[in-house]
C-alpha positions in Angstrom: -25.5 34.0 -47.9 -28.6 32.1 -47.4 -32.2 34.0 -46.3 -32.9 33.0 -42.6 -36.2 30.8 -42.8 -39.4 32.8 -41.6 -40.6 30.1 -38.6 -44.3 29.5 -39.7 -47.2 28.1 -37.4 -51.0 27.4 -38.0 -53.4 29.5 -36.2 -56.0 26.5 -34.4 -58.7 29.3 -35.4 -58.8 30.0 -38.9 -55.9 27.4 -40.2 -53.8 30.0 -41.6 -50.0 29.4 -41.7 -48.7 32.8 -40.7 -45.6 34.1 -39.3 -44.9 33.1 -35.9 -44.1 36.6 -34.4 -47.6 37.6 -35.6 -49.3 35.0 -33.8 -50.2 34.4 -29.8 -49.2 31.5 -28.1 -51.5 29.7 -25.9 -49.8 27.5 -23.6 -50.8 24.1 -21.0 -47.9 23.8 -18.3 -47.7 20.1 -16.5 -50.0 21.3 -13.9 -52.3 21.7 -16.7 -53.1 25.0 -16.6 -53.8 27.2 -19.8 -52.6 30.8 -20.1 -52.0 33.0 -22.8 -48.3 33.5 -23.4 -47.0 36.9 -25.1 -43.6 36.2 -24.9 -43.3 32.9 -26.5 -41.2 31.4 -23.8 -43.0 29.7 -21.2 -42.4 26.1 -20.6 -45.3 23.3 -21.9 -46.9 22.4 -24.9 -48.3 25.3 -27.5 -50.7 26.4 -29.7 -51.3 29.0 -31.7 -53.7 31.6 -32.6 -54.0 35.1 -34.6 -54.6 38.0 -32.4 -58.4 38.2 -33.5 -61.2 37.6 -31.1 -63.3 36.0 -34.5 -60.3 32.9 -34.6 -60.5 32.5 -30.7 -64.5 32.1 -31.1 -63.9 29.8 -34.1 -61.1 27.5 -32.0 -63.7 27.5 -29.0 -66.5 26.3 -31.1 -64.5 23.4 -32.8 -63.1 22.3 -29.0 -59.5 22.8 -31.5 -57.5 24.1 -28.0 -59.4 21.0 -26.1 -58.2 18.5 -28.6 -54.6 20.4 -29.0 -54.3 19.9 -25.2 -55.9 16.8 -24.7 -58.3 18.4 -21.6 -61.6 19.6 -21.2 -61.0 23.7 -21.3 -63.6 25.9 -19.2 -65.1 29.1 -20.7 -63.4 31.0 -17.9 -60.3 30.3 -19.8 -61.8 31.4 -23.1 -63.1 34.5 -21.4 -59.7 35.3 -20.0 -57.9 34.8 -23.2 -60.6 37.0 -24.7 -59.6 39.7 -22.4 -55.6 39.5 -23.1 -56.3 39.2 -26.8 -58.9 41.9 -26.8 -55.7 44.5 -25.4 
């Protein structure tokens, strides 16, 4: 029996390929709202990030989320993500 492949995703903060289950998904839906998707099932375009604030800071500084979602992201959204990741 073949081993199941572990789905890997790239963290937009540190750029490392990691197991999808260890990362947090950030989603932009059709209305353009950006939110943290802790269950990984929300519809929309997703980007993955490690569960630490340093990766979020790196992603914000380099505007990687804005590039991934092709939209401007307000600082309040980053603050909300920080609170959700910090728990």
